[in-house]
N, C-alpha and C positions, 0 to 999 in steps of 0.2 A: 221118902218113898212116894213115888209118882202113881197116880190112880190109873185105872184100866183105861179110861177115855184117853189120857194123854199118851200112853204107851200105844193105844192103837192109831192115835194120830201121828206119832212118830214113825210107826211101821209103815203107814200110807205114804208119808213124805219120803221115807228112804226108798220105798218101792218105785216112787213116780219121780225120778230124777233128783231129789235131794235139793241142794241149793236153798235159796231164800225166796220168801214169798211176801206179797203185799195183800193183807187180809181185809176183806170187807164182810163184816158181821152184821146180820140183819135179824132182829129179835122180834118175835111175836108179842102179843099183849101179856101172856102168862108164861113167858120164858123163864127158866131158872138155870143158873150156871153154878156148878159145884165150887165150893171154896178152894179146892185144891187147883182147879183150872184156873180160876181168877188169878191165884198166885203165880202159877206158871206162865200165865199170859204176860204178866207184868215183869217177870225176871228175865232179864237179857241173858244171863248164863244158862239158864234152863230152856228158854225159848230162843234157840239159836237160828231158828229157821225164818224168823220174822223181820222184814224191814220197816213195816208200818202197819197199824191196825186203823181201820174205819169202822165206827160202830153206828149203826142206823137203827134208831129207835122210833117208837110211835107215840108215846105218851109222857106226860109230865112225871108220873112216877117212875118210868124208865130213865128219865133225864136225871132225877134225883139219885137214883142208884148208880148211874154211870158216872155222875159227878162224883159221888162218894168213892167209887173205884178208882177214879183218876187221882184224886187227892190221897187216898190211903195206900194204894199200891205204887203209885208213881212209875208207870211203865217207862222203861229206858229208851224205848223206841218211839217214833212219833205216832201219837194216838189222838184221834179226833172223833167227836160225836156229831151226827147228822140226824135231821128228821127226813132226808131225802136220798134214796138210793142213788139217784143221778148226781147229786152233789158229792156223795161219798166216793163215786166211781171217778169223778172228775178230780177231786183232791188225790186219790190215789195214783191216777195218771201222772199228776204233777210230782208225786213222791218218785215214782219210777223214772221219770226224766231227770229229776235232780240227782238220783243216784247213778244213773248212766254217765253223767258229766263228771263224776268224781274219779 
């Protein structure tokens, strides 16, 4: 069963063109993500809207958490952690160009 946050996200994506997206997530110091959302984000079958995820963090504690997320959930789509929003956007642009050439 999907949580309300995921359902609202799917509704938004369906209303705004569908297709696939290149996500850049930027988290503040005290951000919290529900376990259902983490599982959904890593599940290629459940999260069929995503080409790639760039995760922008601010601290060592967030790095530890995101490293754990990557090792435990093993997302099927390209996923990378950044300390800089600009570098996350650059990497995402590369992902877009690589998918356009396929």
